[in-house]
N, CA and C atoms as an extended XYZ file, in Angstrom:
573
Properties=species:S:1:pos:R:3:atomname:S:1:resname:S:1:resid:I:1 pbc="F F F"
N         0.634       -1.259        0.058 N   MET     1
C        -0.087        0.078        0.107 CA  MET     1
C         0.787        0.911        0.160 C   MET     1
N         2.155        1.777        0.768 N   PHE     2
C         2.649        2.776        1.223 CA  PHE     2
C         3.674        2.695       -0.194 C   PHE     2
N         3.763        1.419       -0.749 N   LYS     3
C         4.836        1.356       -2.284 CA  LYS     3
C         3.906        2.289       -3.127 C   LYS     3
N         2.823        1.971       -3.339 N   LYS     4
C         1.956        2.189       -4.276 CA  LYS     4
C         1.413        3.641       -4.078 C   LYS     4
N         1.601        4.603       -2.881 N   LYS     5
C         1.273        5.507       -2.453 CA  LYS     5
C         2.420        6.647       -3.038 C   LYS     5
N         3.704        5.826       -2.938 N   LEU     6
C         4.787        6.597       -2.974 CA  LEU     6
C         5.385        6.719       -4.710 C   LEU     6
N         4.598        5.781       -5.264 N   LYS     7
C         4.700        5.407       -6.722 CA  LYS     7
C         4.010        6.525       -7.443 C   LYS     7
N         2.826        6.326       -7.176 N   GLU     8
C         2.025        7.652       -7.055 CA  GLU     8
C         2.480        8.680       -7.615 C   GLU     8
N         2.715        9.359       -6.232 N   TYR     9
C         3.723       10.901       -5.466 CA  TYR     9
C         4.509       10.910       -6.925 C   TYR     9
N         5.644       10.233       -7.061 N   ILE    10
C         6.747       10.232       -7.347 CA  ILE    10
C         6.218       10.361       -9.193 C   ILE    10
N         5.367        9.366       -9.557 N   ASP    11
C         5.068        9.651      -11.024 CA  ASP    11
C         4.212       10.884      -11.619 C   ASP    11
N         3.911       11.990      -10.399 N   ARG    12
C         3.437       13.443      -10.907 CA  ARG    12
C         4.582       13.954      -11.002 C   ARG    12
N         5.756       13.775      -10.784 N   TYR    13
C         6.701       14.465      -11.314 CA  TYR    13
C         8.126       14.027      -11.911 C   TYR    13
N         8.293       12.570      -11.991 N   VAL    14
C         8.984       12.092      -12.755 CA  VAL    14
C         8.673       10.840      -12.643 C   VAL    14
N         9.064       10.303      -14.258 N   LEU    15
C         8.719        8.753      -14.428 CA  LEU    15
C        10.227        7.847      -14.066 C   LEU    15
N         9.816        7.157      -13.521 N   LEU    16
C        11.503        6.205      -13.327 CA  LEU    16
C        10.920        4.646      -14.098 C   LEU    16
N        11.829        4.074      -14.562 N   ASP    17
C        11.470        2.946      -15.293 CA  ASP    17
C        11.713        1.721      -13.726 C   ASP    17
N        10.601        0.889      -13.896 N   GLU    18
C        10.646       -0.037      -12.703 CA  GLU    18
C        11.808       -0.407      -11.876 C   GLU    18
N        12.762       -0.457      -12.880 N   SER    19
C        13.951       -0.958      -11.820 CA  SER    19
C        14.653        0.103      -10.946 C   SER    19
N        14.166        1.360      -11.919 N   ASP    20
C        14.786        2.532      -10.400 CA  ASP    20
C        13.902        2.840       -9.142 C   ASP    20
N        12.954        2.510       -9.534 N   PHE    21
C        11.723        3.058       -8.360 CA  PHE    21
C        11.880        1.583       -7.432 C   PHE    21
N        12.147        0.656       -7.691 N   GLU    22
C        12.605       -0.613       -7.055 CA  GLU    22
C        13.746       -0.232       -6.314 C   GLU    22
N        14.756        0.014       -6.951 N   HIS    23
C        16.179        0.703       -5.980 CA  HIS    23
C        15.842        1.336       -5.092 C   HIS    23
N        15.015        2.500       -5.597 N   PHE    24
C        15.065        3.661       -4.659 CA  PHE    24
C        13.992        3.323       -3.558 C   PHE    24
N        13.006        2.503       -3.425 N   TYR    25
C        11.767        2.026       -2.641 CA  TYR    25
C        13.066        1.011       -1.677 C   TYR    25
N        13.700        0.592       -2.056 N   ASP    26
C        14.289       -0.517       -0.923 CA  ASP    26
C        15.255        0.266       -0.362 C   ASP    26
N        15.703        1.407       -1.004 N   SER    27
C        16.930        2.282        0.127 CA  SER    27
C        15.900        3.091        1.094 C   SER    27
N        14.540        2.719        1.134 N   LEU    28
C        13.976        3.408        2.321 CA  LEU    28
C        13.856        2.811        3.232 C   LEU    28
N        13.576        3.225        4.165 N   SER    29
C        12.984        2.166        5.661 CA  SER    29
C        11.546        3.021        6.225 C   SER    29
N        10.780        1.976        7.005 N   ILE    30
C         9.425        2.213        7.324 CA  ILE    30
C         9.939        2.263        8.659 C   ILE    30
N         8.917        3.586        9.558 N   GLN    31
C         8.838        3.552       10.390 CA  GLN    31
C         7.514        4.449       11.249 C   GLN    31
N         7.017        3.786       11.978 N   LYS    32
C         5.681        4.116       12.527 CA  LYS    32
C         6.154        4.833       14.130 C   LYS    32
N         5.350        5.976       13.839 N   PHE    33
C         5.315        7.199       15.222 CA  PHE    33
C         4.058        7.287       16.019 C   PHE    33
N         4.149        6.784       17.288 N   LYS    34
C         2.517        7.165       17.867 CA  LYS    34
C         2.487        8.488       17.964 C   LYS    34
N         1.080        9.296       18.281 N   LYS    35
C         0.690       10.670       18.470 CA  LYS    35
C         1.909       10.872       19.406 C   LYS    35
N         1.896       12.385       19.422 N   LYS    36
C         2.651       12.873       20.229 CA  LYS    36
C         4.274       12.610       20.425 C   LYS    36
N         4.741       11.344       19.591 N   GLU    37
C         5.935       11.112       19.617 CA  GLU    37
C         7.033       11.892       18.524 C   GLU    37
N         8.087       12.039       18.723 N   TYR    38
C         9.136       12.957       18.002 CA  TYR    38
C         9.726       12.547       16.799 C   TYR    38
N         9.688       12.807       16.026 N   LEU    39
C        10.725       12.443       14.403 CA  LEU    39
C        11.940       13.037       14.664 C   LEU    39
N        12.048       14.227       14.858 N   LEU    40
C        13.248       15.079       15.298 CA  LEU    40
C        12.961       15.863       16.402 C   LEU    40
N        13.904       15.824       17.490 N   GLU    41
C        13.550       16.927       18.763 CA  GLU    41
C        15.029       17.911       18.159 C   GLU    41
N        14.452       19.437       18.847 N   LYS    42
C        15.439       20.551       18.521 CA  LYS    42
C        16.596       19.712       19.492 C   LYS    42
N        17.783       20.203       19.087 N   GLY    43
C        18.725       20.126       19.575 CA  GLY    43
C        19.865       18.834       18.734 C   GLY    43
N        18.858       18.393       18.062 N   LYS    44
C        19.599       17.141       17.385 CA  LYS    44
C        19.644       17.215       16.299 C   LYS    44
N        20.271       16.283       15.132 N   ILE    45
C        20.635       16.478       13.953 CA  ILE    45
C        19.674       15.813       13.124 C   ILE    45
N        19.208       15.969       11.984 N   CYS    46
C        18.108       16.049       11.469 CA  CYS    46
C        18.951       14.486       10.353 C   CYS    46
N        18.430       13.697       10.558 N   ARG    47
C        19.485       12.645        9.590 CA  ARG    47
C        18.447       12.140        8.445 C   ARG    47
N        17.156       12.213        8.463 N   ASN    48
C        16.445       11.123        7.680 CA  ASN    48
C        15.241       12.530        6.815 C   ASN    48
N        14.737       12.221        5.553 N   TYR    49
C        13.976       13.062        5.038 CA  TYR    49
C        12.707       11.747        4.760 C   TYR    49
N        11.668       12.400        5.217 N   PHE    50
C        10.343       11.456        5.305 CA  PHE    50
C         9.500       11.432        4.585 C   PHE    50
N         8.852       10.423        3.766 N   PHE    51
C         7.426       10.667        2.990 CA  PHE    51
C         6.619       10.026        4.074 C   PHE    51
N         5.722       10.886        4.105 N   ILE    52
C         4.223       10.929        4.993 CA  ILE    52
C         3.427        9.794        4.338 C   ILE    52
N         3.424        8.446        4.765 N   ALA    53
C         2.460        7.416        4.211 CA  ALA    53
C         1.204        7.694        4.669 C   ALA    53
N         1.310        7.766        6.096 N   GLU    54
C        -0.170        8.103        6.680 CA  GLU    54
C         0.272        8.676        7.692 C   GLU    54
N        -0.505        9.860        8.062 N   GLY    55
C        -0.378       10.847        9.498 CA  GLY    55
C        -0.458       12.138        8.886 C   GLY    55
N         0.232       12.413       10.388 N   LEU    56
C         0.161       13.968       10.285 CA  LEU    56
C         1.366       14.750       11.311 C   LEU    56
N         1.764       15.599       10.894 N   VAL    57
C         3.259       15.989       11.768 CA  VAL    57
C         3.115       17.592       11.934 C   VAL    57
N         3.806       17.793       12.913 N   ARG    58
C         3.801       19.338       12.719 CA  ARG    58
C         5.277       19.819       13.246 C   ARG    58
N         5.854       20.547       12.769 N   THR    59
C         7.229       21.509       13.118 CA  THR    59
C         6.885       22.907       14.142 C   THR    59
N         7.511       22.985       15.151 N   TYR    60
C         7.363       23.598       16.188 CA  TYR    60
C         8.178       24.042       17.052 C   TYR    60
N         8.556       25.359       17.744 N   ASP    61
C         9.175       25.646       18.686 CA  ASP    61
C         8.295       26.733       19.582 C   ASP    61
N         9.226       26.984       20.537 N   TYR    62
C         8.519       28.372       21.620 CA  TYR    62
C         9.075       29.230       21.461 C   TYR    62
N         8.442       30.809       21.455 N   ASN    63
C         8.680       31.850       21.039 CA  ASN    63
C         9.476       32.109       22.558 C   ASN    63
N        10.000       33.724       22.840 N   GLU    64
C        10.553       34.064       23.897 CA  GLU    64
C         9.598       34.066       25.377 C   GLU    64
N         8.554       33.656       24.879 N   LYS    65
C         8.059       34.043       26.221 CA  LYS    65
C         6.938       32.734       26.620 C   LYS    65
N         8.040       31.647       25.766 N   GLY    66
C         7.269       30.327       25.827 CA  GLY    66
C         6.159       29.869       25.581 C   GLY    66
N         5.807       30.430       24.730 N   ILE    67
C         4.657       30.467       23.857 CA  ILE    67
C         4.932       29.488       22.715 C   ILE    67
N         3.911       28.008       22.608 N   GLU    68
C         4.437       27.073       21.357 CA  GLU    68
C         3.889       27.910       20.016 C   GLU    68
N         4.758       27.783       19.429 N   LYS    69
C         4.518       28.587       17.355 CA  LYS    69
C         4.959       27.528       16.565 C   LYS    69
N         3.715       26.833       15.805 N   ILE    70
C         4.079       25.838       14.873 CA  ILE    70
C         4.300       26.953       13.758 C   ILE    70
N         4.755       26.417       13.004 N   VAL    71
C         5.275       26.985       11.655 CA  VAL    71
C         5.180       26.082       10.686 C   VAL    71
N         4.823       25.003       10.260 N   GLN    72
C         4.674       23.928        9.473 CA  GLN    72
C         4.103       22.566        9.598 C   GLN    72
N         2.803       22.485        9.148 N   PHE    73
C         2.628       20.902        9.160 CA  PHE    73
C         3.006       20.162        7.942 C   PHE    73
N         2.907       19.188        8.174 N   GLY    74
C         3.071       17.915        6.860 CA  GLY    74
C         1.752       16.844        7.238 C   GLY    74
N         0.994       16.151        6.007 N   ILE    75
C         0.056       15.285        5.648 CA  ILE    75
C         0.263       14.594        4.696 C   ILE    75
N        -0.138       13.486        4.906 N   ASP    76
C        -0.387       12.390        4.143 CA  ASP    76
C        -0.046       12.648        2.597 C   ASP    76
N         1.478       11.940        1.775 N   ASN    77
C         1.848       12.040        0.423 CA  ASN    77
C         2.433       13.293        0.292 C   ASN    77
N         3.333       13.642        1.639 N   TRP    78
C         3.930       14.761        1.901 CA  TRP    78
C         5.674       14.426        2.124 C   TRP    78
N         6.649       14.692        1.109 N   TRP    79
C         8.056       14.580        1.870 CA  TRP    79
C         8.096       15.868        3.040 C   TRP    79
N         9.059       15.766        3.747 N   PHE    80
C         8.728       16.295        4.872 CA  PHE    80
C        10.197       15.885        5.722 C   PHE    80
N        10.777       17.355        5.787 N   THR    81
C        12.416       17.316        7.162 CA  THR    81
C        12.437       18.592        7.538 C   THR    81
N        13.389       18.693        8.467 N   ASN    82
C        13.943       19.772        8.626 CA  ASN    82
C        15.129       20.222        7.656 C   ASN    82
N        14.923       20.701        6.804 N   THR    83
C        15.610       21.357        5.325 CA  THR    83
C        16.878       21.748        6.061 C   THR    83
N        17.086       22.722        6.921 N   ASP    84
C        18.140       23.483        7.581 CA  ASP    84
C        19.323       22.250        8.058 C   ASP    84
N        18.887       21.543        9.004 N   SER    85
C        19.507       20.928        9.699 CA  SER    85
C        19.968       19.247        8.814 C   SER    85
N        18.857       18.816        7.906 N   PHE    86
C        19.185       18.039        7.193 CA  PHE    86
C        20.465       18.106        6.122 C   PHE    86
N        20.322       19.215        5.752 N   ILE    87
C        21.133       19.547        4.518 CA  ILE    87
C        22.818       19.890        4.793 C   ILE    87
N        22.493       20.618        6.122 N   ASN    88
C        24.035       21.174        6.523 CA  ASN    88
C        24.191       20.120        7.797 C   ASN    88
N        23.358       19.395        8.265 N   GLN    89
C        23.649       18.418        9.407 CA  GLN    89
C        24.326       19.003       10.490 C   GLN    89
N        23.131       19.999       10.862 N   THR    90
C        23.612       21.011       11.780 CA  THR    90
C        22.534       20.820       13.108 C   THR    90
N        22.423       21.000       14.102 N   LYS    91
C        21.224       20.926       14.954 CA  LYS    91
C        20.118       21.850       14.711 C   LYS    91
N        19.563       20.823       14.889 N   SER    92
C        17.889       21.496       14.485 CA  SER    92
C        17.431       22.706       15.874 C   SER    92
N        16.608       23.673       14.992 N   ARG    93
C        16.445       24.884       15.979 CA  ARG    93
C        14.705       24.175       16.106 C   ARG    93
N        14.000       23.142       15.455 N   LEU    94
C        12.528       22.961       15.465 CA  LEU    94
C        12.514       21.610       16.082 C   LEU    94
N        11.265       21.114       16.301 N   ASN    95
C        10.740       19.795       16.986 CA  ASN    95
C         9.836       19.378       15.907 C   ASN    95
N         9.996       18.207       15.247 N   ILE    96
C         9.205       17.607       14.009 CA  ILE    96
C         8.038       16.492       15.099 C   ILE    96
N         6.823       16.978       15.592 N   GLN    97
C         6.244       15.681       16.136 CA  GLN    97
C         5.208       15.191       15.593 C   GLN    97
N         4.408       14.241       15.333 N   ALA    98
C         3.477       13.413       14.913 CA  ALA    98
C         2.554       13.852       16.245 C   ALA    98
N         1.115       14.421       14.856 N   ILE    99
C         0.082       14.799       15.741 CA  ILE    99
C        -0.997       13.479       15.605 C   ILE    99
N        -0.605       12.716       15.154 N   GLU   100
C        -1.726       11.478       15.261 CA  GLU   100
C        -0.674       10.192       14.700 C   GLU   100
N        -0.782        9.017       15.094 N   GLU   101
C        -0.371        8.322       14.413 CA  GLU   101
C         0.328        8.299       13.175 C   GLU   101
N         1.463        7.970       12.927 N   THR   102
C         2.099        8.594       11.780 CA  THR   102
C         3.083        7.276       11.323 C   THR   102
N         2.900        7.191        9.923 N   THR   103
C         3.762        6.103        9.346 CA  THR   103
C         4.462        6.453        8.099 C   THR   103
N         5.799        6.862        8.336 N   VAL   104
C         6.987        7.182        7.259 CA  VAL   104
C         7.694        6.502        6.669 C   VAL   104
N         8.280        6.475        5.034 N   LEU   105
C         9.482        5.789        4.355 CA  LEU   105
C        10.140        6.993        4.777 C   LEU   105
N        11.441        6.991        5.482 N   LYS   106
C        12.581        7.608        5.455 CA  LYS   106
C        13.758        7.127        4.560 C   LYS   106
N        14.679        8.070        4.809 N   ILE   107
C        15.836        7.772        3.973 CA  ILE   107
C        16.980        9.226        4.298 C   ILE   107
N        17.959        8.244        4.836 N   SER   108
C        18.865        8.656        5.256 CA  SER   108
C        19.659       10.027        4.535 C   SER   108
N        20.330       11.044        5.153 N   LYS   109
C        21.097       11.966        3.833 CA  LYS   109
C        22.445       11.308        3.056 C   LYS   109
N        22.815       10.383        3.602 N   GLU   110
C        24.072        9.746        3.271 CA  GLU   110
C        23.467        8.625        1.807 C   GLU   110
N        22.400        7.903        2.221 N   THR   111
C        21.649        7.197        1.372 CA  THR   111
C        21.581        7.798       -0.040 C   THR   111
N        20.749        8.938        0.529 N   LEU   112
C        20.267       10.243       -0.317 CA  LEU   112
C        21.032       10.287       -1.750 C   LEU   112
N        22.192       11.171       -1.235 N   ASP   113
C        23.062       11.336       -1.808 CA  ASP   113
C        23.595       10.431       -2.770 C   ASP   113
N        23.926        8.662       -2.588 N   LEU   114
C        24.492        7.973       -3.179 CA  LEU   114
C        22.983        7.651       -4.137 C   LEU   114
N        21.755        7.875       -4.031 N   ILE   115
C        20.861        7.714       -4.645 CA  ILE   115
C        20.927        8.690       -5.952 C   ILE   115
N        21.289        9.921       -5.557 N   TYR   116
C        21.117       11.298       -6.375 CA  TYR   116
C        22.054       10.885       -8.074 C   TYR   116
N        23.328       10.202       -7.629 N   LYS   117
C        24.636        9.763       -8.249 CA  LYS   117
C        23.732        8.193       -9.039 C   LYS   117
N        23.250        7.226       -8.525 N   GLU   118
C        22.982        6.163       -9.022 CA  GLU   118
C        21.496        6.487      -10.151 C   GLU   118
N        20.643        7.631       -9.833 N   ILE   119
C        19.485        7.554      -10.056 CA  ILE   119
C        19.273        9.258      -10.643 C   ILE   119
N        19.456        9.830      -11.488 N   PRO   120
C        19.554       11.621      -11.566 CA  PRO   120
C        17.936       11.799      -11.635 C   PRO   120
N        17.138       11.176      -11.835 N   LYS   121
C        15.708       11.280      -11.788 CA  LYS   121
C        15.002       11.991      -10.342 C   LYS   121
N        15.868       11.089       -9.220 N   ILE   122
C        15.525       11.139       -8.097 CA  ILE   122
C        16.028       12.615       -7.701 C   ILE   122
N        16.849       12.675       -8.169 N   GLU   123
C        17.450       14.260       -7.702 CA  GLU   123
C        16.680       15.080       -8.507 C   GLU   123
N        16.358       14.953       -9.221 N   THR   124
C        15.262       15.906      -10.138 CA  THR   124
C        14.118       15.904       -9.265 C   THR   124
N        13.551       14.726       -8.624 N   LEU   125
C        12.605       14.615       -7.895 CA  LEU   125
C        12.681       15.592       -6.586 C   LEU   125
N        13.911       15.467       -6.029 N   PHE   126
C        13.615       16.367       -5.009 CA  PHE   126
C        14.031       17.180       -5.299 C   PHE   126
N        14.751       17.963       -6.263 N   ARG   127
C        14.834       19.667       -6.751 CA  ARG   127
C        13.213       20.087       -6.551 C   ARG   127
N        12.498       19.354       -7.025 N   ILE   128
C        11.178       19.658       -7.405 CA  ILE   128
C        10.252       19.917       -6.412 C   ILE   128
N        10.411       19.074       -5.508 N   ILE   129
C         9.848       18.771       -4.366 CA  ILE   129
C        10.550       20.311       -3.569 C   ILE   129
N        11.484       20.678       -3.111 N   THR   130
C        12.514       21.582       -2.889 CA  THR   130
C        11.631       22.910       -3.302 C   THR   130
N        11.939       23.006       -4.849 N   GLU   131
C        11.129       24.457       -5.060 CA  GLU   131
C         9.865       24.679       -5.089 C   GLU   131
N         8.894       23.504       -4.956 N   LYS   132
C         7.492       23.312       -4.957 CA  LYS   132
C         7.514       23.938       -3.298 C   LYS   132
N         7.931       23.563       -2.249 N   THR   133
C         7.922       23.667       -0.916 CA  THR   133
C         8.024       24.902       -0.736 C   THR   133
N         9.631       25.804       -0.968 N   LEU   134
C         9.888       27.093       -1.029 CA  LEU   134
C         8.909       28.006       -1.693 C   LEU   134
N         7.986       27.419       -2.570 N   ILE   135
C         7.303       28.691       -3.580 CA  ILE   135
C         5.826       28.306       -2.325 C   ILE   135
N         5.266       27.044       -1.767 N   ALA   136
C         4.454       27.346       -1.069 CA  ALA   136
C         4.846       28.225        0.170 C   ALA   136
N         5.911       27.747        0.590 N   GLN   137
C         6.259       28.402        1.743 CA  GLN   137
C         6.361       30.321        1.907 C   GLN   137
N         6.891       30.583        0.690 N   GLN   138
C         6.701       32.086        0.433 CA  GLN   138
C         5.616       32.963       -0.100 C   GLN   138
N         4.318       31.882       -0.886 N   ARG   139
C         3.055       32.444       -1.058 CA  ARG   139
C         2.787       32.616        0.619 C   ARG   139
N         2.523       31.617        1.271 N   SER   140
C         2.009       31.606        2.455 CA  SER   140
C         2.607       32.523        3.463 C   SER   140
N         3.282       32.765        3.409 N   SER   141
C         4.084       33.490        4.160 CA  SER   141
C         3.655       35.523        3.623 C   SER   141
N         3.807       35.694        2.496 N   TYR   142
C         2.653       36.852        1.966 CA  TYR   142
C         1.552       36.734        2.228 C   TYR   142
N         1.022       35.705        1.906 N   PHE   143
C        -0.471       35.986        2.427 CA  PHE   143
C        -0.925       36.046        3.523 C   PHE   143
N        -0.081       35.357        4.507 N   TYR   144
C        -0.472       35.662        5.802 CA  TYR   144
C         0.237       37.068        6.400 C   TYR   144
N         1.142       37.404        5.790 N   MET   145
C         1.485       38.959        6.147 CA  MET   145
C         0.641       40.039        5.479 C   MET   145
N        -0.145       39.411        4.410 N   LYS   146
C        -1.320       40.592        3.962 CA  LYS   146
C        -2.913       40.652        4.491 C   LYS   146
N        -3.303       39.226        4.881 N   GLU   147
C        -4.151       39.230        5.452 CA  GLU   147
C        -4.445       39.251        6.975 C   GLU   147
N        -5.669       39.360        7.371 N   ASP   148
C        -6.255       39.600        8.730 CA  ASP   148
C        -6.492       38.146        8.851 C   ASP   148
N        -6.394       37.622       10.397 N   SER   149
C        -6.682       36.452       11.038 CA  SER   149
C        -8.000       35.606       10.597 C   SER   149
N        -8.897       36.484       10.286 N   LYS   150
C       -10.430       35.946       10.000 CA  LYS   150
C       -10.231       35.508        8.288 C   LYS   150
N        -9.536       35.994        7.525 N   THR   151
C        -8.984       35.568        6.205 CA  THR   151
C        -8.297       34.865        5.939 C   THR   151
N        -7.414       34.579        7.267 N   ARG   152
C        -6.242       33.710        6.912 CA  ARG   152
C        -7.154       32.018        7.456 C   ARG   152
N        -7.807       32.245        8.534 N   TYR   153
C        -8.569       31.097        9.231 CA  TYR   153
C        -9.347       30.449        7.787 C   TYR   153
N       -10.105       31.530        7.307 N   TYR   154
C       -10.888       30.996        6.457 CA  TYR   154
C       -10.271       30.018        5.208 C   TYR   154
N        -9.341       30.633        5.009 N   HIS   155
C        -8.271       30.262        3.507 CA  HIS   155
C        -7.819       29.024        3.848 C   HIS   155
N        -7.705       28.507        5.472 N   LEU   156
C        -6.961       27.355        5.377 CA  LEU   156
C        -8.101       25.992        5.722 C   LEU   156
N        -9.180       26.674        5.946 N   VAL   157
C       -10.099       25.662        6.291 CA  VAL   157
C       -10.488       25.217        4.932 C   VAL   157
N       -10.990       26.210        3.986 N   ASN   158
C       -11.512       25.824        2.855 CA  ASN   158
C       -10.234       25.140        1.951 C   ASN   158
N        -9.088       25.937        2.026 N   LYS   159
C        -8.026       25.389        1.068 CA  LYS   159
C        -7.895       23.528        1.832 C   LYS   159
N        -7.800       23.201        2.597 N   ILE   160
C        -7.803       21.707        2.783 CA  ILE   160
C        -8.844       21.640        4.287 C   ILE   160
N        -9.872       21.184        3.407 N   PRO   161
C       -10.744       20.703        4.810 CA  PRO   161
C       -10.807       19.821        5.600 C   PRO   161
N       -10.162       18.762        5.139 N   GLU   162
C       -10.021       17.524        5.739 CA  GLU   162
C        -8.740       17.734        6.960 C   GLU   162
N        -7.594       18.783        6.520 N   PHE   163
C        -6.691       18.745        7.534 CA  PHE   163
C        -7.422       19.594        8.564 C   PHE   163
N        -8.154       20.839        8.655 N   ALA   164
C        -8.431       21.350        9.634 CA  ALA   164
C        -9.195       20.738       10.300 C   ALA   164
N        -9.924       19.029        9.937 N   GLN   165
C       -10.781       18.592       10.787 CA  GLN   165
C        -9.858       17.523       11.588 C   GLN   165
N        -8.791       17.134       11.245 N   ARG   166
C        -7.837       16.076       11.622 CA  ARG   166
C        -6.834       17.347       12.801 C   ARG   166
N        -6.717       18.523       12.642 N   VAL   167
C        -5.421       19.102       13.672 CA  VAL   167
C        -6.346       19.824       14.891 C   VAL   167
N        -6.267       19.879       16.060 N   PRO   168
C        -6.609       20.272       17.083 CA  PRO   168
C        -6.551       21.560       16.963 C   PRO   168
N        -7.741       22.264       17.415 N   GLN   169
C        -7.658       23.649       17.331 CA  GLN   169
C        -6.508       24.800       17.816 C   GLN   169
N        -6.458       24.315       18.962 N   TYR   170
C        -5.536       25.146       19.328 CA  TYR   170
C        -3.953       24.928       19.146 C   TYR   170
N        -4.069       24.178       17.639 N   MET   171
C        -2.818       24.063       17.048 CA  MET   171
C        -3.182       24.846       15.607 C   MET   171
N        -3.917       24.702       15.096 N   ILE   172
C        -4.276       25.917       13.905 CA  ILE   172
C        -4.214       27.057       14.757 C   ILE   172
N        -4.499       27.502       15.885 N   ALA   173
C        -4.445       28.833       16.329 CA  ALA   173
C        -2.965       29.203       16.409 C   ALA   173
N        -2.231       28.331       16.718 N   SER   174
C        -0.706       28.608       16.879 CA  SER   174
C        -0.015       28.747       15.483 C   SER   174
N        -0.573       28.181       14.463 N   TYR   175
C        -0.021       27.960       13.239 CA  TYR   175
C        -0.303       29.459       12.752 C   TYR   175
N        -1.527       29.956       12.951 N   LEU   176
C        -2.394       31.402       12.473 CA  LEU   176
C        -2.159       32.554       13.377 C   LEU   176
N        -1.343       31.847       14.490 N   ASP   177
C        -0.612       33.051       15.441 CA  ASP   177
C        -1.806       33.766       15.697 C   ASP   177
N        -3.026       33.368       16.382 N   ILE   178
C        -4.164       33.906       16.656 CA  ILE   178
C        -4.435       32.917       18.581 C   ILE   178
N        -4.981       33.540       19.236 N   THR   179
C        -5.287       32.961       20.468 CA  THR   179
C        -6.527       31.658       20.016 C   THR   179
N        -6.165       30.785       20.868 N   PRO   180
C        -7.625       29.926       20.584 CA  PRO   180
C        -8.578       30.140       21.222 C   PRO   180
N        -8.972       31.398       21.624 N   GLU   181
C       -10.272       31.918       22.115 CA  GLU   181
C       -10.816       32.525       20.931 C   GLU   181
N        -9.961       32.997       19.988 N   TYR   182
C       -10.163       34.140       18.732 CA  TYR   182
C       -10.759       33.227       17.731 C   TYR   182
N       -10.238       32.186       17.332 N   LEU   183
C       -10.364       30.960       16.796 CA  LEU   183
C       -11.457       30.307       17.156 C   LEU   183
N       -12.059       30.446       18.331 N   SER   184
C       -13.379       29.540       18.694 CA  SER   184
C       -14.414       30.377       18.618 C   SER   184
N       -14.352       31.821       18.343 N   GLU   185
C       -14.962       33.236       17.919 CA  GLU   185
C       -15.280       32.907       16.572 C   GLU   185
N       -14.240       32.588       15.666 N   LEU   186
C       -14.061       32.341       13.847 CA  LEU   186
C       -14.964       31.491       13.746 C   LEU   186
N       -15.024       30.332       14.611 N   ARG   187
C       -15.661       29.071       14.256 CA  ARG   187
C       -16.851       29.159       14.512 C   ARG   187
N       -17.299       29.822       15.331 N   LYS   188
C       -19.038       30.119       15.676 CA  LYS   188
C       -19.705       30.703       14.574 C   LYS   188
N       -18.831       31.775       14.339 N   THR   189
C       -19.475       32.579       12.919 CA  THR   189
C       -19.669       32.051       11.530 C   THR   189
N       -18.811       30.804       11.983 N   SER   190
C       -18.480       29.961       10.258 CA  SER   190
C       -19.721       29.311       10.435 C   SER   190
N       -20.537       28.979       11.059 N   GLU   191
C       -21.244       27.509       11.645 CA  GLU   191
C       -22.775       27.881       10.939 C   GLU   191
C-alpha cells in the first residue's frame, strides 16, 4: 500500500523505470510514530527525509515568552524534513512531532546522496519537491502577512478541509498566530 502511494507521488513529477523505482524504494525504511512522538527533537541533527505515508506531523518551537509556535504541518503523501538541519547536518532549532499515529518511509542523507548519483531522476524529483515547498512557504508568508486573522483561517479551512478537521484547534490557532479563544469565535461565526 505505501509502495503504491509513493509510486503515484513520484509519477506526478518524474517517470522512473521499474528497476529504478524498486532500487529507490529498497533504500527507504518504514517507521511508525505514535501520537505525540518526535520524528526530530530540537538540538538533534536531522538525519532523515520523511515521506508521510499516513499521518500528520507538525514543526514547532517556543517563542521568547514560552508560547508554542507551529511553523509547518505535514500530511499524508508529503515529503517532510527540517531542511536546514538535514542539508547542513547541524542541530535542529525546531521539533517535528506526530500529531496522530504516523507512518513514514524515510531515507538518510548519506543514502539519498548515493541515490542521486545512481538515479539522477531522483535528484530531479527532490529538486522539484524543494522548489514547490519553497514556493508554498513564500506564498503562505506573503498571504499571512497581508491578510487578517479571519481571512487566514477561512483560507486554511477551505483550502484543506480534511486537514482542519484532523488538527486540534489550539494547533491551528498557534499556526495562524491567533489565540484559541479568537479561533473559537471565528468557528462559531462560520457555522
